[in-house]
mmCIF file as Biopython writes it, N, C-alpha, C and O atoms, coordinates in Angstrom:
data_model
#
loop_
_atom_site.group_PDB
_atom_site.id
_atom_site.type_symbol
_atom_site.label_atom_id
_atom_site.label_alt_id
_atom_site.label_comp_id
_atom_site.label_asym_id
_atom_site.label_entity_id
_atom_site.label_seq_id
_atom_site.pdbx_PDB_ins_code
_atom_site.Cartn_x
_atom_site.Cartn_y
_atom_site.Cartn_z
_atom_site.occupancy
_atom_site.B_iso_or_equiv
_atom_site.auth_seq_id
_atom_site.auth_asym_id
_atom_site.pdbx_PDB_model_num
ATOM 1   N N  . MET A ? 1  ? 0.381   -1.447 -0.166  1.0 0.0 1  A 1 
ATOM 2   C CA . MET A ? 1  ? -0.007  0.044  0.048   1.0 0.0 1  A 1 
ATOM 3   C C  . MET A ? 1  ? 0.942   1.329  -0.051  1.0 0.0 1  A 1 
ATOM 4   O O  . MET A ? 1  ? 0.634   2.263  -0.791  1.0 0.0 1  A 1 
ATOM 5   N N  . LEU A ? 2  ? 2.018   1.341  0.661   1.0 0.0 2  A 1 
ATOM 6   C CA . LEU A ? 2  ? 3.224   2.430  0.428   1.0 0.0 2  A 1 
ATOM 7   C C  . LEU A ? 2  ? 3.076   2.756  -0.881  1.0 0.0 2  A 1 
ATOM 8   O O  . LEU A ? 2  ? 2.731   3.859  -1.306  1.0 0.0 2  A 1 
ATOM 9   N N  . PHE A ? 3  ? 3.371   1.668  -1.598  1.0 0.0 3  A 1 
ATOM 10  C CA . PHE A ? 3  ? 4.005   2.120  -3.134  1.0 0.0 3  A 1 
ATOM 11  C C  . PHE A ? 3  ? 2.824   2.987  -3.860  1.0 0.0 3  A 1 
ATOM 12  O O  . PHE A ? 3  ? 2.988   3.975  -4.576  1.0 0.0 3  A 1 
ATOM 13  N N  . TYR A ? 4  ? 1.367   2.250  -3.425  1.0 0.0 4  A 1 
ATOM 14  C CA . TYR A ? 4  ? 0.280   2.846  -4.304  1.0 0.0 4  A 1 
ATOM 15  C C  . TYR A ? 4  ? 0.091   4.730  -3.823  1.0 0.0 4  A 1 
ATOM 16  O O  . TYR A ? 4  ? -0.239  5.608  -4.620  1.0 0.0 4  A 1 
ATOM 17  N N  . ALA A ? 5  ? 0.394   4.931  -2.410  1.0 0.0 5  A 1 
ATOM 18  C CA . ALA A ? 5  ? 0.327   5.697  -1.700  1.0 0.0 5  A 1 
ATOM 19  C C  . ALA A ? 5  ? 1.476   6.691  -2.479  1.0 0.0 5  A 1 
ATOM 20  O O  . ALA A ? 5  ? 1.083   7.759  -2.947  1.0 0.0 5  A 1 
ATOM 21  N N  . ILE A ? 6  ? 2.538   6.399  -2.568  1.0 0.0 6  A 1 
ATOM 22  C CA . ILE A ? 6  ? 3.614   6.997  -3.011  1.0 0.0 6  A 1 
ATOM 23  C C  . ILE A ? 6  ? 3.367   7.722  -4.394  1.0 0.0 6  A 1 
ATOM 24  O O  . ILE A ? 6  ? 3.807   8.805  -4.782  1.0 0.0 6  A 1 
ATOM 25  N N  . ALA A ? 7  ? 2.419   6.685  -5.117  1.0 0.0 7  A 1 
ATOM 26  C CA . ALA A ? 7  ? 2.124   6.564  -6.791  1.0 0.0 7  A 1 
ATOM 27  C C  . ALA A ? 7  ? 1.201   8.140  -6.680  1.0 0.0 7  A 1 
ATOM 28  O O  . ALA A ? 7  ? 1.483   9.217  -7.205  1.0 0.0 7  A 1 
ATOM 29  N N  . GLY A ? 8  ? 0.130   7.810  -5.871  1.0 0.0 8  A 1 
ATOM 30  C CA . GLY A ? 8  ? -0.828  8.596  -5.772  1.0 0.0 8  A 1 
ATOM 31  C C  . GLY A ? 8  ? -0.305  10.140 -5.301  1.0 0.0 8  A 1 
ATOM 32  O O  . GLY A ? 8  ? -0.854  11.066 -5.897  1.0 0.0 8  A 1 
ATOM 33  N N  . VAL A ? 9  ? 0.442   10.400 -4.551  1.0 0.0 9  A 1 
ATOM 34  C CA . VAL A ? 9  ? 1.003   11.983 -4.342  1.0 0.0 9  A 1 
ATOM 35  C C  . VAL A ? 9  ? 1.727   12.110 -5.545  1.0 0.0 9  A 1 
ATOM 36  O O  . VAL A ? 9  ? 1.783   13.180 -6.152  1.0 0.0 9  A 1 
ATOM 37  N N  . TRP A ? 10 ? 2.519   10.643 -6.081  1.0 0.0 10 A 1 
ATOM 38  C CA . TRP A ? 10 ? 3.505   11.221 -7.599  1.0 0.0 10 A 1 
ATOM 39  C C  . TRP A ? 10 ? 2.506   11.704 -8.574  1.0 0.0 10 A 1 
ATOM 40  O O  . TRP A ? 10 ? 2.306   12.885 -8.857  1.0 0.0 10 A 1 
ATOM 41  N N  . PHE A ? 11 ? 1.668   10.279 -9.244  1.0 0.0 11 A 1 
ATOM 42  C CA . PHE A ? 11 ? 0.755   11.021 -10.149 1.0 0.0 11 A 1 
ATOM 43  C C  . PHE A ? 11 ? -0.578  12.497 -9.674  1.0 0.0 11 A 1 
ATOM 44  O O  . PHE A ? 11 ? -0.888  13.521 -10.284 1.0 0.0 11 A 1 
ATOM 45  N N  . GLY A ? 12 ? -0.852  12.156 -8.893  1.0 0.0 12 A 1 
ATOM 46  C CA . GLY A ? 12 ? -2.093  13.096 -8.675  1.0 0.0 12 A 1 
ATOM 47  C C  . GLY A ? 12 ? -2.935  12.331 -8.137  1.0 0.0 12 A 1 
ATOM 48  O O  . GLY A ? 12 ? -2.997  11.165 -7.745  1.0 0.0 12 A 1 
ATOM 49  N N  . PHE A ? 13 ? -3.938  13.747 -8.238  1.0 0.0 13 A 1 
ATOM 50  C CA . PHE A ? 13 ? -5.761  12.917 -7.609  1.0 0.0 13 A 1 
ATOM 51  C C  . PHE A ? 13 ? -6.385  11.815 -8.135  1.0 0.0 13 A 1 
ATOM 52  O O  . PHE A ? 13 ? -6.938  10.887 -7.544  1.0 0.0 13 A 1 
ATOM 53  N N  . ALA A ? 14 ? -6.182  12.092 -9.756  1.0 0.0 14 A 1 
ATOM 54  C CA . ALA A ? 14 ? -6.621  11.150 -10.464 1.0 0.0 14 A 1 
ATOM 55  C C  . ALA A ? 14 ? -6.357  9.827  -9.920  1.0 0.0 14 A 1 
ATOM 56  O O  . ALA A ? 14 ? -7.410  9.284  -9.585  1.0 0.0 14 A 1 
ATOM 57  N N  . PHE A ? 15 ? -5.184  9.020  -9.686  1.0 0.0 15 A 1 
ATOM 58  C CA . PHE A ? 15 ? -4.278  8.678  -9.277  1.0 0.0 15 A 1 
ATOM 59  C C  . PHE A ? 15 ? -4.923  7.670  -8.041  1.0 0.0 15 A 1 
ATOM 60  O O  . PHE A ? 15 ? -4.899  6.445  -7.914  1.0 0.0 15 A 1 
ATOM 61  N N  . ILE A ? 16 ? -5.591  8.913  -7.069  1.0 0.0 16 A 1 
ATOM 62  C CA . ILE A ? 16 ? -6.226  8.019  -5.959  1.0 0.0 16 A 1 
ATOM 63  C C  . ILE A ? 16 ? -7.486  8.016  -6.024  1.0 0.0 16 A 1 
ATOM 64  O O  . ILE A ? 16 ? -8.141  7.285  -5.282  1.0 0.0 16 A 1 
ATOM 65  N N  . VAL A ? 17 ? -8.193  9.020  -7.130  1.0 0.0 17 A 1 
ATOM 66  C CA . VAL A ? 17 ? -9.807  8.437  -7.090  1.0 0.0 17 A 1 
ATOM 67  C C  . VAL A ? 17 ? -9.841  7.062  -7.430  1.0 0.0 17 A 1 
ATOM 68  O O  . VAL A ? 17 ? -10.503 6.220  -6.825  1.0 0.0 17 A 1 
ATOM 69  N N  . THR A ? 18 ? -8.916  6.794  -8.677  1.0 0.0 18 A 1 
ATOM 70  C CA . THR A ? 18 ? -9.347  5.316  -9.145  1.0 0.0 18 A 1 
ATOM 71  C C  . THR A ? 18 ? -8.920  4.461  -8.205  1.0 0.0 18 A 1 
ATOM 72  O O  . THR A ? 18 ? -9.810  3.779  -7.696  1.0 0.0 18 A 1 
ATOM 73  N N  . LEU A ? 19 ? -7.652  4.263  -7.760  1.0 0.0 19 A 1 
ATOM 74  C CA . LEU A ? 19 ? -7.728  3.704  -6.506  1.0 0.0 19 A 1 
ATOM 75  C C  . LEU A ? 19 ? -8.667  3.298  -5.558  1.0 0.0 19 A 1 
ATOM 76  O O  . LEU A ? 19 ? -8.776  2.163  -5.094  1.0 0.0 19 A 1 
ATOM 77  N N  . ILE A ? 20 ? -9.523  4.546  -5.221  1.0 0.0 20 A 1 
ATOM 78  C CA . ILE A ? 20 ? -10.872 4.662  -3.709  1.0 0.0 20 A 1 
ATOM 79  C C  . ILE A ? 20 ? -11.717 3.892  -4.360  1.0 0.0 20 A 1 
ATOM 80  O O  . ILE A ? 20 ? -12.104 2.895  -3.751  1.0 0.0 20 A 1 
ATOM 81  N N  . HIS A ? 21 ? -12.220 4.121  -5.718  1.0 0.0 21 A 1 
ATOM 82  C CA . HIS A ? 21 ? -13.048 3.088  -6.850  1.0 0.0 21 A 1 
ATOM 83  C C  . HIS A ? 21 ? -12.836 1.814  -6.933  1.0 0.0 21 A 1 
ATOM 84  O O  . HIS A ? 21 ? -13.855 1.124  -6.906  1.0 0.0 21 A 1 
ATOM 85  N N  . TYR A ? 22 ? -11.826 1.266  -7.028  1.0 0.0 22 A 1 
ATOM 86  C CA . TYR A ? 22 ? -11.290 0.051  -6.895  1.0 0.0 22 A 1 
ATOM 87  C C  . TYR A ? 22 ? -11.271 -0.482 -5.888  1.0 0.0 22 A 1 
ATOM 88  O O  . TYR A ? 22 ? -11.085 -1.694 -6.001  1.0 0.0 22 A 1 
ATOM 89  N N  . TYR A ? 23 ? -11.402 -0.063 -4.723  1.0 0.0 23 A 1 
ATOM 90  C CA . TYR A ? 23 ? -11.817 -0.698 -3.296  1.0 0.0 23 A 1 
ATOM 91  C C  . TYR A ? 23 ? -12.886 -0.806 -3.131  1.0 0.0 23 A 1 
ATOM 92  O O  . TYR A ? 23 ? -13.304 -1.823 -2.578  1.0 0.0 23 A 1 
ATOM 93  N N  . TYR A ? 24 ? -13.808 0.268  -3.573  1.0 0.0 24 A 1 
ATOM 94  C CA . TYR A ? 24 ? -15.657 0.437  -3.245  1.0 0.0 24 A 1 
ATOM 95  C C  . TYR A ? 24 ? -16.047 -0.271 -4.452  1.0 0.0 24 A 1 
ATOM 96  O O  . TYR A ? 24 ? -16.933 -1.082 -4.181  1.0 0.0 24 A 1 
ATOM 97  N N  . ALA A ? 25 ? -15.743 -0.276 -5.614  1.0 0.0 25 A 1 
ATOM 98  C CA . ALA A ? 25 ? -16.575 -0.448 -6.484  1.0 0.0 25 A 1 
ATOM 99  C C  . ALA A ? 25 ? -16.176 -1.988 -6.937  1.0 0.0 25 A 1 
ATOM 100 O O  . ALA A ? 25 ? -16.654 -2.256 -8.039  1.0 0.0 25 A 1 
ATOM 101 N N  . GLY A ? 26 ? -15.646 -2.733 -6.526  1.0 0.0 26 A 1 
ATOM 102 C CA . GLY A ? 26 ? -15.502 -4.395 -6.486  1.0 0.0 26 A 1 
ATOM 103 C C  . GLY A ? 26 ? -15.396 -5.022 -7.815  1.0 0.0 26 A 1 
ATOM 104 O O  . GLY A ? 26 ? -14.509 -4.844 -8.649  1.0 0.0 26 A 1 
ATOM 105 N N  . ALA A ? 27 ? -16.615 -5.914 -7.901  1.0 0.0 27 A 1 
ATOM 106 C CA . ALA A ? 27 ? -17.091 -6.601 -9.378  1.0 0.0 27 A 1 
ATOM 107 C C  . ALA A ? 27 ? -17.155 -5.723 -10.269 1.0 0.0 27 A 1 
ATOM 108 O O  . ALA A ? 27 ? -16.663 -6.098 -11.333 1.0 0.0 27 A 1 
ATOM 109 N N  . ALA A ? 28 ? -17.653 -4.477 -10.265 1.0 0.0 28 A 1 
ATOM 110 C CA . ALA A ? 28 ? -17.781 -3.101 -11.025 1.0 0.0 28 A 1 
ATOM 111 C C  . ALA A ? 28 ? -17.137 -2.474 -11.686 1.0 0.0 28 A 1 
ATOM 112 O O  . ALA A ? 28 ? -17.523 -1.892 -12.699 1.0 0.0 28 A 1 
ATOM 113 N N  . PHE A ? 29 ? -15.729 -2.476 -11.113 1.0 0.0 29 A 1 
ATOM 114 C CA . PHE A ? 29 ? -14.430 -1.812 -11.616 1.0 0.0 29 A 1 
ATOM 115 C C  . PHE A ? 29 ? -14.433 -1.490 -13.106 1.0 0.0 29 A 1 
ATOM 116 O O  . PHE A ? 29 ? -14.216 -0.393 -13.622 1.0 0.0 29 A 1 
ATOM 117 N N  . LEU A ? 30 ? -14.715 -2.631 -13.694 1.0 0.0 30 A 1 
ATOM 118 C CA . LEU A ? 30 ? -13.983 -2.537 -15.064 1.0 0.0 30 A 1 
ATOM 119 C C  . LEU A ? 30 ? -15.214 -2.005 -15.805 1.0 0.0 30 A 1 
ATOM 120 O O  . LEU A ? 30 ? -14.878 -1.490 -16.872 1.0 0.0 30 A 1 
ATOM 121 N N  . LEU A ? 31 ? -16.399 -1.971 -15.601 1.0 0.0 31 A 1 
ATOM 122 C CA . LEU A ? 31 ? -17.455 -1.351 -15.821 1.0 0.0 31 A 1 
ATOM 123 C C  . LEU A ? 31 ? -17.154 0.411  -15.939 1.0 0.0 31 A 1 
ATOM 124 O O  . LEU A ? 31 ? -17.147 1.314  -16.775 1.0 0.0 31 A 1 
ATOM 125 N N  . TRP A ? 32 ? -16.905 0.151  -14.378 1.0 0.0 32 A 1 
ATOM 126 C CA . TRP A ? 32 ? -16.714 1.845  -14.173 1.0 0.0 32 A 1 
ATOM 127 C C  . TRP A ? 32 ? -15.313 2.560  -14.721 1.0 0.0 32 A 1 
ATOM 128 O O  . TRP A ? 32 ? -15.121 3.743  -15.001 1.0 0.0 32 A 1 
ATOM 129 N N  . MET A ? 33 ? -14.262 1.255  -14.784 1.0 0.0 33 A 1 
ATOM 130 C CA . MET A ? 33 ? -13.066 1.981  -16.327 1.0 0.0 33 A 1 
ATOM 131 C C  . MET A ? 33 ? -13.664 2.614  -17.554 1.0 0.0 33 A 1 
ATOM 132 O O  . MET A ? 33 ? -13.284 3.608  -18.173 1.0 0.0 33 A 1 
ATOM 133 N N  . ALA A ? 34 ? -14.578 1.899  -17.743 1.0 0.0 34 A 1 
ATOM 134 C CA . ALA A ? 34 ? -14.625 1.425  -19.163 1.0 0.0 34 A 1 
ATOM 135 C C  . ALA A ? 34 ? -15.720 2.694  -19.335 1.0 0.0 34 A 1 
ATOM 136 O O  . ALA A ? 34 ? -15.642 3.076  -20.503 1.0 0.0 34 A 1 
ATOM 137 N N  . VAL A ? 35 ? -16.706 3.477  -18.591 1.0 0.0 35 A 1 
ATOM 138 C CA . VAL A ? 35 ? -17.721 4.395  -18.846 1.0 0.0 35 A 1 
ATOM 139 C C  . VAL A ? 35 ? -16.927 5.453  -18.584 1.0 0.0 35 A 1 
ATOM 140 O O  . VAL A ? 35 ? -16.752 6.069  -19.635 1.0 0.0 35 A 1 
ATOM 141 N N  . VAL A ? 36 ? -16.115 6.176  -17.279 1.0 0.0 36 A 1 
ATOM 142 C CA . VAL A ? 36 ? -15.940 7.471  -17.147 1.0 0.0 36 A 1 
ATOM 143 C C  . VAL A ? 36 ? -14.001 7.322  -17.921 1.0 0.0 36 A 1 
ATOM 144 O O  . VAL A ? 36 ? -13.253 8.298  -17.975 1.0 0.0 36 A 1 
ATOM 145 N N  . HIS A ? 37 ? -13.698 6.241  -18.290 1.0 0.0 37 A 1 
ATOM 146 C CA . HIS A ? 37 ? -11.755 7.070  -19.113 1.0 0.0 37 A 1 
ATOM 147 C C  . HIS A ? 37 ? -12.723 6.785  -20.472 1.0 0.0 37 A 1 
ATOM 148 O O  . HIS A ? 37 ? -12.542 7.528  -21.437 1.0 0.0 37 A 1 
ATOM 149 N N  . GLY A ? 38 ? -13.429 6.055  -20.535 1.0 0.0 38 A 1 
ATOM 150 C CA . GLY A ? 38 ? -14.064 5.765  -22.245 1.0 0.0 38 A 1 
ATOM 151 C C  . GLY A ? 38 ? -14.329 6.848  -22.522 1.0 0.0 38 A 1 
ATOM 152 O O  . GLY A ? 38 ? -13.783 7.424  -23.463 1.0 0.0 38 A 1 
ATOM 153 N N  . GLY A ? 39 ? -15.542 7.577  -21.515 1.0 0.0 39 A 1 
ATOM 154 C CA . GLY A ? 39 ? -16.095 8.678  -21.942 1.0 0.0 39 A 1 
ATOM 155 C C  . GLY A ? 39 ? -15.246 9.825  -21.762 1.0 0.0 39 A 1 
ATOM 156 O O  . GLY A ? 39 ? -15.741 10.797 -22.332 1.0 0.0 39 A 1 
ATOM 157 N N  . GLY A ? 40 ? -14.201 10.076 -21.211 1.0 0.0 40 A 1 
ATOM 158 C CA . GLY A ? 40 ? -13.319 10.796 -21.456 1.0 0.0 40 A 1 
ATOM 159 C C  . GLY A ? 40 ? -12.380 11.072 -22.958 1.0 0.0 40 A 1 
ATOM 160 O O  . GLY A ? 40 ? -12.192 12.072 -23.651 1.0 0.0 40 A 1 
ATOM 161 N N  . LEU A ? 41 ? -12.018 9.937  -23.020 1.0 0.0 41 A 1 
ATOM 162 C CA . LEU A ? 41 ? -11.663 10.041 -23.936 1.0 0.0 41 A 1 
ATOM 163 C C  . LEU A ? 41 ? -12.518 10.278 -25.469 1.0 0.0 41 A 1 
ATOM 164 O O  . LEU A ? 41 ? -11.916 10.854 -26.376 1.0 0.0 41 A 1 
ATOM 165 N N  . VAL A ? 42 ? -13.338 10.000 -25.590 1.0 0.0 42 A 1 
ATOM 166 C CA . VAL A ? 42 ? -14.502 10.159 -26.437 1.0 0.0 42 A 1 
ATOM 167 C C  . VAL A ? 42 ? -14.909 11.699 -26.446 1.0 0.0 42 A 1 
ATOM 168 O O  . VAL A ? 42 ? -15.253 12.306 -27.460 1.0 0.0 42 A 1 
ATOM 169 N N  . LEU A ? 43 ? -14.817 12.251 -25.145 1.0 0.0 43 A 1 
ATOM 170 C CA . LEU A ? 43 ? -15.196 13.851 -24.934 1.0 0.0 43 A 1 
ATOM 171 C C  . LEU A ? 43 ? -13.847 14.708 -25.329 1.0 0.0 43 A 1 
ATOM 172 O O  . LEU A ? 43 ? -13.736 15.810 -25.867 1.0 0.0 43 A 1 
ATOM 173 N N  . GLY A ? 44 ? -12.898 13.802 -24.870 1.0 0.0 44 A 1 
ATOM 174 C CA . GLY A ? 44 ? -11.608 14.810 -25.051 1.0 0.0 44 A 1 
ATOM 175 C C  . GLY A ? 44 ? -11.562 15.020 -26.931 1.0 0.0 44 A 1 
ATOM 176 O O  . GLY A ? 44 ? -11.387 16.162 -27.354 1.0 0.0 44 A 1 
ATOM 177 N N  . GLY A ? 45 ? -11.731 13.834 -27.955 1.0 0.0 45 A 1 
ATOM 178 C CA . GLY A ? 45 ? -11.966 13.946 -29.084 1.0 0.0 45 A 1 
ATOM 179 C C  . GLY A ? 45 ? -12.978 14.497 -29.755 1.0 0.0 45 A 1 
ATOM 180 O O  . GLY A ? 45 ? -12.946 14.744 -30.961 1.0 0.0 45 A 1 
ATOM 181 N N  . PHE A ? 46 ? -13.801 14.686 -29.101 1.0 0.0 46 A 1 
ATOM 182 C CA . PHE A ? 46 ? -14.655 15.930 -29.527 1.0 0.0 46 A 1 
ATOM 183 C C  . PHE A ? 46 ? -14.085 17.260 -29.651 1.0 0.0 46 A 1 
ATOM 184 O O  . PHE A ? 46 ? -14.021 18.063 -30.582 1.0 0.0 46 A 1 
ATOM 185 N N  . TRP A ? 47 ? -13.670 17.263 -28.389 1.0 0.0 47 A 1 
ATOM 186 C CA . TRP A ? 47 ? -13.023 18.597 -28.130 1.0 0.0 47 A 1 
ATOM 187 C C  . TRP A ? 47 ? -12.043 18.552 -29.093 1.0 0.0 47 A 1 
ATOM 188 O O  . TRP A ? 47 ? -12.630 18.887 -30.122 1.0 0.0 47 A 1 
ATOM 189 N N  . MET A ? 48 ? -10.901 18.336 -29.357 1.0 0.0 48 A 1 
ATOM 190 C CA . MET A ? 48 ? -9.863  17.987 -30.320 1.0 0.0 48 A 1 
ATOM 191 C C  . MET A ? 48 ? -10.528 18.713 -31.537 1.0 0.0 48 A 1 
ATOM 192 O O  . MET A ? 48 ? -10.219 19.838 -31.931 1.0 0.0 48 A 1 
ATOM 193 N N  . ARG A ? 49 ? -11.555 17.844 -32.110 1.0 0.0 49 A 1 
ATOM 194 C CA . ARG A ? 49 ? -12.142 18.057 -33.353 1.0 0.0 49 A 1 
ATOM 195 C C  . ARG A ? 49 ? -12.837 19.661 -33.533 1.0 0.0 49 A 1 
ATOM 196 O O  . ARG A ? 49 ? -12.981 20.230 -34.616 1.0 0.0 49 A 1 
ATOM 197 N N  . ARG A ? 50 ? -13.231 20.232 -32.144 1.0 0.0 50 A 1 
ATOM 198 C CA . ARG A ? 50 ? -13.242 21.270 -32.798 1.0 0.0 50 A 1 
ATOM 199 C C  . ARG A ? 50 ? -12.300 22.549 -33.246 1.0 0.0 50 A 1 
ATOM 200 O O  . ARG A ? 50 ? -12.564 23.400 -34.095 1.0 0.0 50 A 1 
ATOM 201 N N  . ILE A ? 51 ? -11.157 22.434 -32.446 1.0 0.0 51 A 1 
ATOM 202 C CA . ILE A ? 51 ? -10.102 23.325 -32.796 1.0 0.0 51 A 1 
ATOM 203 C C  . ILE A ? 51 ? -9.898  22.979 -34.135 1.0 0.0 51 A 1 
ATOM 204 O O  . ILE A ? 51 ? -9.035  23.555 -34.797 1.0 0.0 51 A 1 
#
């Protein structure tokens, strides 16, 4: 857990939130990752297309 804590401090808030969701989501974690991070990629693509 020490390495996760150090990585959270090093990589920032997003890593800590992902780690927290990993422990609380349980079996639904993969679905959470697909929806949230996949949705972020889609929104980023729309934003880049607009520029």
